[in-house]
N, C-alpha and C positions, 0 to 999 in steps of 0.2 A: 909731464903732467899738465893738465889744463891750468890756466892762470886763475887765481882766486878772486874773481870779481863777480861773484854770484849776485849780490844785491844790485849792483849797477846793471848787470846783464838782465836781471828780472825786471828792473824799471824800464829798460829798453824794450823788453818783450811786451810789457803792458802797453807801452806807447804804440805798439804795432797792432796787437790783437784785442786790446781793451781788457779792463779788469773782468775777472770771471763773475758771472751773474747766475743766480739760481734759475733753473729752467725746468720746465715740465718734464717729468720722467715718463717714459713709455716702456711698458714691460715687453721684453723680447721672449718671454718664457713660452709663448705659443709655439715658437720654433725651437728654442734651445732652453731647457729648464734652468741651466746654471746661469743664465743671463738675467734672472729676475732681479729687479732693483737697479740694474745698470742704466746709466744715463744715455738716452737716445741722442744721436747727432742733432745739432741745431742748424737749421737752414736760415741764412741771413738773406733777406730780400733787399736788393739795391734799388732804391727808389730815385736815385739821381738821374738826370737826363743823360742820354747816351752822347758821347763825343763824336759819334759817327756822322759823316756827311755823305750825301748820295746824289747821283744823277740817274734817273730811271726813265728809260725810253721804251715806248710801246707803239707799234704801227700796225694797224689792220688794213686801212684803206689808203692805197697809193693813188696819187693823182693820175698816173699813167696806168689805168686799169687794163688796157689792152696788153701791156707788156708784163705788168706785175699782178699776179693773181691775188685776189682779196683774201686776207687771213681773218680768222674769227677769234683766235685766242690770245694774240699778242698783247692787246691792251688789257685783257683780263689778267694775264700773267704779270704785267707791269703793275696793275692795281693791287694784285695779291702781294707782290714784293713790297710795295709801298705800305700796305696795311700791316704786313709783318714787322717792318721797321718801326712803325709808329706804335703798334699795339704790343708786340712782344719785346722789342728792344728799347722802347721809350725814346725813339729819335724824334726830336721836335720837328714840327711840320716845316718850319722855316729853315731847316738844315737839309731839305730835300728839294732838288730841282726835278719837276715832273714834266715830261714832254710826251704828248699823245697825238697820234694821227697828224692833223694839219699843222700842229705847232712843231712837229719834229722835222723841220726842214734842214737842209744841209747847213745853212747859215746859223740856224738856232742851235743845232747840235754842237757845232764848233764853238759858238759863243758860250754855251753852257760849260764846255771843258775849260775855256779860258776864265770863266767866272770862278770855278773851283780853284784854279791856279792863283788867281788874284785876290781871293777872299781873305781879308786880314783876320777874320775870326777863327779860321782853322789853325790850330796849334800844331807844332812839329809832331809828327807821327800820329796825329789823329787818324782813325780809320776812315777811308774813303771808298765808297762802293760805286761802281759804274755798271749799270745793267742795261742790256739791249735785248728786246724781243721784236723780231720782224724778219724781213728778208735779208739774207746775206748773199753775196755774189762772188764769182771768181772770173778772172779774165787772164788772157795770155795764151801763149802757144802751147797747145796740148802735148806736143812732142818734146817740150822742154819744161818738165814739172817745176824745176827750181826757179823758173822765170815767172811763174804764175803770181798774180796779185789777188789777194782776198780783200773783200770790201764789205762795209755796212751800207745798206741801201736806205737813203733818206726818203721821206714821203714825196718830195718834189723831184725825184730823179727823172731826168728827161734828156736823152742824147740830143734830141732836136733843139732843146732850149739851152744846151750846154751846161746842164746841171748834172754834175758827175757824182758817182758813188764816193764814199769816204774810204780810201784805200788803207790797208793795214799800216803802211809807213806813216800816214798822217795820224792815225789813231795812236800809234806808238810815240810819235813826236809830241802829241798833245798830253799823253800820260807822262812822258818824261818831264815835260814842263811842270806838271803838278808835283811830281816827285822831287824835282829840284827845289821847289818852294816849301813843300810840306812833309817830305820824307816818303819812304817807299812802302808805307802801310796801305797799299791800294789793291783793291779786289775788283777784277773785271769779270763779269758773268755774261756770256753770250748765248742766248737761246735762238740760234740761227745756224744755218750751214752755209758752205761756200762752194758747193758744186750743185749745179742746177740741171741734172739730167732729167728731171720730171717735176711736176707740181702736185701730183697725187700719188697715192700708193697703188697697189694692184687693183684688179677688178673688184675684189672682195674687201678692200681696205679703204675705209672712209677717212683715213688720215690725210692731212694736207702738209706738204713739204714747205719749209721756210727757207727757200733758196732759189737762185736763178743763175743761169749761165749768161755772162756778159760777153759782149763783143771783144775781140782781141785788143781793139784800140780804145776801149772804154775809159782807160786811165792814161791821159796824156803824160808824157815825161815831166813836163814843167808843172804839173798840178800841185798846188799847195807848197810851192817852193818857199814862200815866206814863212810858213809854219815850220817847215823842216829846218830852215836857217835859224829860226828863233829858238829851236830846241837843241841845246848842246847834249852830247851823249851822256847818259846817266851811267856812272861807273863807280866801282868800289875797288880800293887798292889793297884790301887786306887778304885776299885769297892767294895762298901759296901754290896751289895746284889748279891748273886749268886745262881742260881738254883742248887739244889743238884744233883750229878751225878746219873744217872739212871732214871731221871724224865724228862729230856729235852736234846736235842742235844746240845753238848758243842759249844758255839759260838766261832768263829775264830777271834782272835785279830790281827793276822799277816797280813791278807789280806781280800779282798772282792772277792767272787766268783759269777760270772754270768754264769749259766749253761743253755744249750740249752733246757733241758727238766727235768721233775721230774724223780725220781729213777725208776718208773715202766713204763716209756714211752721211745720211740725211737726217736733219733735225725735223721732227714732226710734231703736229698738234692733233689732238683727237677731240671729237665731239662727245661729251658726256651727257647722257640723257637724264633729265631731272623732271619727271612728270611729263607735261606737255611741252616743256622747253628743253633746250639743249645748250650746254655750256661747253665751249671749246677751250682747251687748255694745252699748253705745250707740255710734252711728256717730261722733258728735263726739269722745267721749273716746278711742275707739280710734284715730282719726286724729291727735288731739293727742298722745297718748303715742307713736305711731309717729314723729311729727316730733321730739319731744323726745329720743327715743333715738337719732336721727340727728344732731341738732344740739344741742350743749350750750346750756343756757339763757343762759350768759354770752356767747353768740355771736349771740343773736337777740332782737329787740325784740318787744313786743306787736304793733306794726303789721306786722312781718314774718310773724307767725303766719298772718295772713289770706292772705299771698302764697305761703307755703311749705307750708301744711298740705295733705295729700292731698285731692283732690276728694271731696266727700261727696254722694252721690246725694240730690237733693231738699232739701238743706240748704245755706245760705250762712251760715257762722259770722260773728258780729259782734264787733267790738272797740270799746268805748266808754270814754272817759276822757281827761282832759286830759294825763296823763303817759304816753301810750301809746308814746312813743319810748324808754322805759326798757327795759333788759334784763329778761327774765323773772326774777321772784323775787329781784331784787337792787336795792338802792338806787342803784347806779351806773347811769348812763344812757349810751346811745350818742350821740356827737356826730352832728349831722345830716349832717356832711360825711363820709359813708362811701360813696365812689363804687365801683360795680361795673358796668363797661360791656363790651359785646361788642367783640371784635377780629376782623376778617376780612381775608383777603389780597385786595387790589385791584390795579388796574393801577399805582398809584403806590406800592405797598408795603403795609405792615400798617396798616390803618385802624381807629382807635378810633372807635366810634359815639357820640362826644360831642365838643363843641367849646367855644368861648368862651361861648356862650349857657348852657352847663351849669356854668360856673365853672372850666373847664380853663385854666390859665395857663402862661406860658413857664417852661421848665425843670422842669415837673412830671414825676415819675417814676411808673411803674406796674409792679406785679408781675403777671405773667400766669400764670393757672392753667387747667387743661384744662376746668373747668366751675365753675359757681357754688357747688355744694355743697363742692367741694374748697377753694374760696377761704375758706369759713367755718370750716374745720377747722384748728386750730393744729397745726403740725408737718408739714403736707403739703408735698411738694416742689413748687416752682414750675417753670414752663416757661422763663421768661426774665424779665429786667428791662429795661424799655424806657423811653424818655423822649420827650417831645413834640418832633418835628422841625418840623412846620408845623401851626399851629392854625387851622382854618377856623371858620365859624359853628357848624356842627353836627357836624363830624368833625375828627379830628386824625390826621396822618400820624406814625407812631412809628418810632423807630430804636433799635437795641440799645445799651444802656449798656455791655455787656460786651465790645463790639468783635468779636463773632463773629456769623456768619450764624445767623439763627433760622428754624427750620422748624416751622410749625404745620400740623397736619393739617386738622381740620374747624373751625377757629376756636378762640377762647379767650375767657376772661373776664379783664378787667383791673381790678385794685384799685389806687387811688392810694396810694402808699406813701412819697412824698416831696413835700413842699409845693412849689408853684411860687412864682415871684417875688412874686406879690401875697399869698401866704399868710402871710408873716411878720408878726408882731405885735411892734412895738418898745415896750418898757416902760421907765419911769424910776422908780427908787426906791432905797431903802437897800440896802447889801450885807448882806442878811439871809438867814440859812441857810434859813428856811422858804420864802422866795421862790425861792431857788436850788433847793431840793428840788422845789418845785412845777413849775418849768420843766424840771428834769431828769426828773421823773416823766412829764411830758407827752412829751418828746422821746425818751426812752429806752424807752418802752413797747413791748410786743410786738404790739399791734394795729396795723392799717394806717392807721387814721384819726387821724393825729397832726399837730400843727402845729409850725412853727418859731417859737419865741419868743425874742427877743433883748433883753437888758438893755443900754441905751445910756448913755453918760456925759454926755449933754446933754439937758436937758428939751425943747429945741426940735426934737429928732430923734424924740421919742417920740409914741406915739398914746394911751398910757394911763400915768397916774402912780399909783403905789402909795404910800400914806402910812401909816407905822406909828404907831399911837396907843397908847402904853403897851406892854404885853407881849403882849396877847391880842386886839388889834383892828387891822384894816387897813381904811382908807378908800381910795376911788378917785376920781380926777379924769380926765375926758376931755380930751385935748389936741389932738384933730384939728380942722381948720379948720371942719368942718361944725358942730360943737358950739359953737366959739368965735363963729362968725358969728351963731348964734342966741342968744348970751348965756348958754349953759349950760356949766357946768364940773364941778360936784361931783355924783357919783352918790349918790342918797339911800339907799344901802344899804351895808352893811359886812360884813366877814367877822369873826366873833367865835367863839372857842373856847378852851378851857383845854388840851386835849390837842394836842400837836404834830402828830400824824398827821392829826387832824381838820382843823386849820388848813391843812396842806399840801394835802389833798384839796380843801378848799373853794377855796383859791387857784387850784389847777389848773383847777377847773371854771370859775371866773371868767375865767381867762386864755384857755382854749380857746374859751369862748363869745364872748369879745371878739374873738379871732382870726377865728372863723367869721363873726361879725357884720360886722367891717370888710371882710373879703374880699368878701362879697356886697353890702355897701353901696357899695363903691367900684368894683364891676364894672359898667362902663358901655360903651355903644356908640352913638356919635353917628350918627344916620341922619335926615337932613332930611325924608325922606318920612314918618317916624314923628313926629318932634318938631314939625314944622310942620303936619302934616295929620291928626293925631289930637288932638282937643280933649278936655281933661279939666276938668270943672266940679265945684265943691265947694259943697254947700248945707247949711244947716240944713233939716231936713225935718219935715213932719207925716206920721207913719206911719199907713197905713190897716191897722191890725191886724185879725186875724181877728175877724169879727163886726161890724166897723164899716162894711163896705161896704153901700151902698144896694141893691146887686143881690144878692139872696139866692141866685141861681143862679151866682154868680161861680165860675169854675174855680179849682181848687186852685193852679195856676201863677200866677194873678193875685193871690192873697192875698199880702200883704207888699209891695205897691206903695207908693210914697211920693210925696208932693207937695212940691216945693221951697217953702221959706219965705224970702223975701228974695232978695238978689242973689247971683251967683256969687262965692264968697270966694277963689277961686284967681286971684290977681292978681300980675303981675310974677314969675311962676315960684315963688311961695310962698303959704302960707296962714297968716294970723295970726288968732288968735281968743282970746277970754277964756275962762278955765277955767270950765266949767259941767258938772259930772259927771253931770247929769241930761239933758243935751242930746243929741239924736239928729241924725246926719248921714248924707248919702249923696252919691255921686258919679255923674256921667253921663259916659260916654265915647262920643265921636262919631268915626267913621272916615271921613275924606275922602280917604284915601290910595288909590292904585291897586291895593291888595292886599286880599285876604281874609285875616283875621288870627285867631290865637288870642291871648287875653290872660289875664294873671294879675296879681294885685295883692297886695303884701305890705306890712305895717306894721312898720317898724323903730323900736323904742322905745329912744332914746338913754339913758333913765334906768335901764335894767336889762338891755340887750342881748337883749331878746326880739324874735323875728321871727315875726309871725302872718300867716296867709293870710286875705285878705279875699275871696277868690274860690275857685272850684274849682281844685284843683291837678291838672294832667294827669299821669298816670302812663304808663309805657312801654306801648305797644300796637302790634301788628302790623297793626291794622285802620285804615282811613281814618276820620277823625273830622271831623264837620262843624265849620267855622270858627265860633267864638263871637262874632266881630265882623266881619261881612261888609262889603264896600265900601258906602259911603253908608248905613250903618246906625248905630244908637246903642243902647247898653245901660246899665243902671243897676246899681250895686253893691247889695248888701244894706244895710239900715240898720245903723249901728254907733254906738257911743259912744266918746268919747275921755276917759278919766278920769285924774286926777292925785291921788296920795295927799294926804290932807288936811293932813299935817304938812310937805308940801313947799311952801315959800314962794317959791322961786326960779323964774324963767322956765325952762320945759322945752322940749325939742325932740324931734321924732320925724320919720320920713319915710315917705311912701307911695312905694313903688317899683313901677312897672308894667313888665311884660315883654310885648312884642308880637312874635309870631313867625308866619311863614308856614306853619309845620308844627308838629306837636305836639312840644313839648320837655318832658322830664320835669324838673320843678323841685321835686320832693317832698323833695329833700335840703336845701332852703333854710330852712324854718321851724325854730325852736328855742325852747324855753322859757327863761325867765330863770334863770341860775345861782343867783340869790339866793332862788329858791323851790325849790331842790334838784332841778333838772332839767337834762338835756342831750340828742343824736340821731342812706340806702342807696338804690341804684337802677340803671337801665339805659336805653339810648336807641337811635335809628335815624336814617335819612336819606332824601332824595327828590330833587325838582327843584331848580333854582337857588334858593338860600335868601335870605331877607331877615330881619333882626331889628333891634330897637332897644329902648332903655329910656328911661324918663322918671322923674326923681327930684324929688319935691316936698317941701320942708321944711315942717313944721308947728310954729309957734312959739306956745306957750301962755303968756299973761301973767297975773299977778295984778293 
């Protein structure tokens, strides 16, 4: 049972959310008669200055006008971003470095990066934005794409005067320098392209391209060697699973990149007619600001931008970076468990287009909104509150919590607002005000993605133990049977801070990450057709990296194939292996079931609560998708590495969890980053014919 410290707990709660005050009532009876007299949500406006810092660069007129076509919208875009920061986000003017046209020289741009790095007013993990609108360029041998160098073009670029572009390696080194000083809460937005096959659209296209093709020797090998030397590699040592080099693009941990288009597309600006005048604007920046003025940054993650940004003709914006589940411009991150599903009226009642395969559990509650946009806006009236009545594999029948009939017109969007039975995290630890505040802050928040965390009075009832070490440190021990059976107990990470509020926030992130982790780790469905007829083999492998194949004409899809070394190591339902941080592994999945299947694989790291995807993660789609694991077929995973921190001497454990489904199931809400590397993390789904699904959980025990 929970510990009896209600009064103390309530005091801690008021410390966080403030004493309740009378507020104006707004009748909702216009939409729902039984809501008459209910209190409307209160929207609190934050009038404090933003902690965001920015460097905003816009270049229309280049000094070498013969080589670089004049742009018309880059400075307007930069001005619009600057206006958005100051007006909408309340960023003080003295926290923004603005460079336009003649002031955006190579030297001034590099100096501005260094000013951000050396600024003593920037606090750890303050959000930092770097925005560039202008020409981008690409140089290198066209027959060797991997050797190409992408660059930002400064206003004074001139091969004759030996003023070079700013290559990607220099930009990366400058960003790494900032991250080393101030943390990795850095956003880079580039409204330019890097291939210059042309400077205008077609004959009937009045758009202008923001890019140029540079000479192969435009970037000397020795260029900016002092900057590269000055920037040490930015690294994080908490990740247990990493994709082997040569098989995936290396994810960036120092920053998030939002780019205007993909590598083979052109970033364009359009002239917008306004009476007698015309305003040119970059397509990407215009669409991005349109989105950000509709949805507050603290309500949307970087990943969401690609889903919610208005469609851009001829451009597919890109989002790259390890921390892309963070909120925009903010060090806080969204928990991955933020459900948003369609609800429709069917023969059996109101049907939620999600079920047990998505993580829906008994007694889960949902708040219904008329559409997805409303669900993201604080203070908007909801249509109804409903709970799960009957949970099927891919759908859930809902019933009203309020005891009144619910009438939905053309469907609705449901956001989970109360944890189901499996969502609870039971913790054991001292009666500590910081721990109490952390749990209260999680469960009393205004966002819908909250977990229920309960402190219990006996260690054998808990899943996680918190140990206070002195006044400013908290250690963690896992108490679940999965960890105990693998001989693993102590998490090799701790929460340390001097400021109470920082400790409380850090504890909260750990607790919610642990709750999300255990929910999806323990979500299982026994299905003999899956468990007995889908074979999973685990091997040490020899990877055939690019360039090693004997066949020079090998297709691109065939690159990255691997050959097993030794015997299958998946025996008796588990994998045991000695720690070897340089070793490469792969798995082979063979489907002997009577079903065509879709499959996904996740790595659950018990040492830091990270959940990583080892396969493609399907997202919601209204289109049929080919099965990725047909009957009587086999597939191989990508090559991966399993690493353990050098200072961890104990046996560690992690789990590969496979999902096999007969139809596409959106599992993009499952992955999350480790809370110990300052990270945390939405979706929608559908149904079809008679469904089947199942899971397989494989423990991996690594011994010294």
